[in-house]
N, C-alpha and C positions, 0 to 999 in steps of 0.2 A: 571510408565512403570514397568512391571513384569520382572522376572528374565528371563523368557523365550524370551520375547520381547527384553530384553536388549542383551541377546546372539545372537539372530538373526540379529540385528541392527549390534553389533559388528561383527559377519559374513560377512553381507553385506559390512560394511565399509573395512574391510581386502581384500574382492573381489575387491572394487572399487580401493583400492592402488595398488592392482596388474594389475590394468587395465582389469579386467574381465568384457566384455560388458553386459553379462548376471545379474551380481551383480549390474552394473550400472543402468540397465533397472528396475530392481526390487526395487532399492533405489528410482529411480524417481518417478516410480508408487506408491511406499508406501507414499511419501510425496507432491505427486502432488497437492492434494486439498488444504493442509496446505500453501505449498508455493505459489499456484495460489490466495489464499485468501488474503496473502500478498501483492503480485504483483498488484492484481485487483484493490486495495487500492490508489496505486499510480499512476494508469496507466490512459488514457482518455478513453480506450476501451478494451475489452476483447482480441482484436487482439494484440493491444501493451502489454497487460499483459501477453500474451503468449510468445511475444518475450523476453520480460524482464524475465518471468521464465527459458525460456531456455537459455539464457544469465547466468542467476545466476546458474543454474544447470552445465553449462560448467565450471564456477568459483570453484563450489564445488568440480567437479571432478577434476580439475587441481591443486587444492590448499588443498587437502584433508590432506596432510602432516602436513599442519598447524594446523589442527584441534585437540584441548585438549581433550583427552578421559574422562577426569576427568570432564568435564563439559557437560552439557546435549547437544546432537547433533542438537537438536531442535531450541535450542536457536542460535547457530552457523549459522545454515541454513538459520533462520530467520532475522540474520544481514546481511548476504551475499546477502539475496533476496532485503531486504531494501537498502542496499549500492548500489545494481545493478539498481533498479529503481530509485534511486537518480542519477547515473551516466547517465542513460538513459534520465532522465529530464533534466539534465545541457547539455547533448549532443544535445538534441533536442530543447532547450531553443530558439534559434536563429529562429525555425520554427513555434514557438507557437505565437498567436496573443494575445495581452494583452486586457483585458475587459476594455471596457469603465468606466470610474470612476463614470458617473451618473448611470449606471446600476449596479453598487456595492455599491451603497449609502445603507446604513443600513436603516431598517425600524424600526418604534417604535410600530408595532402591536404585541401584546403579545400571538398571536396566536402560539398553541405549539399541534404539532401530532407526535411529534417524536415516542410516545410510540406505536403508530397505524401503524406503517408502517414495512414491514419486511425487512431483512438483504440486500436481492438482491435489493430491490428497492432503499435503502439508499445508496448502493455503486453505482447505477447507477448514482444518483445525484451527488455523491462525484466526479465521473468520468467527470461529465459535468463542473466542476469547472475549472478555468484557471489552467495551471500547478503549477503556484507559489502558488495559493491560496490552491490547492490540497495536494501539498508536505507539506506546514506548517500546515494545518489542520490534515493530517494524523499523521505528527510527534508529535504534541502537543496532540490531542485529543485521538488519538488510541495507539500510541506508548510510550507516555508519556515523550517525551521529554522537557526540559524547552527552554524558549525564547532564551536564552543564548547558549544552546547547537544548537538549530536550527539555529542560526545566523553563527555560525561557520561551521555547516555542508553544509549549503546552500552558504556559503560565501555573507550574507546579514547584514543589521544592525539589532540591536535588535527590534527597531523601526518597522521596516519593517515587522520583522516577527508578532509581535503584531498586526500591522494594517491588514496584511494579514489574519490572523486568524479572526479578526472581520468581514472582508469583505467575506470571506468564508462563515461563520456562518450567515451573512446577505443574502449572495446568497443562501444558503440552506435553510433558512426559507421562503424565498421568492419562491424557487421552490416548497417548499411543499405546501405554501398557494394557487399557483396556481394549484397544481395537486388536492388540495380539492375543490377548486372550478369549475375545471372540472368534477369533479367526482360528484359534486352536480348537475351540469348542464344536466347530463345525464338523472336525475332523474326528472326533470322538464319538 
């Protein structure tokens, strides 16, 4: 971040601490894309991601006094968005339906098309995972947490974390394979 950007961010944060609505609007607008990309990974659809994003920004504005200016703001914002998404997951857990175990059985097909798809498509596939699989997949693969850390964060066993990751990968592999078959059928 350049010195000019850093000063601009510092000014926005000072305005937000004073509950200046214009400063809050500018901060929201500035970090909207980044925060939405974090929230979308943990949500089942874009509507839920927007809800998590707005809840997260409310936490940012109400807890801004807790932010340590010696550390990057973007990391602090990311942590809040991830925690808000996980809170949403825990809150809605009773409303989610678990996937049938047979549908989640891993396949042994080595077919790999991950390099051929774009970000939006991959996120849409991740959003179709069950909430438990989605949370573990995001925390482990994208955010770099260990299974032990995930177990603590989600309140599950380490073995459950490992199992959910394996099933999430299997489900994503199967969805990629199906999408490839559907793409092929349109040309036949």
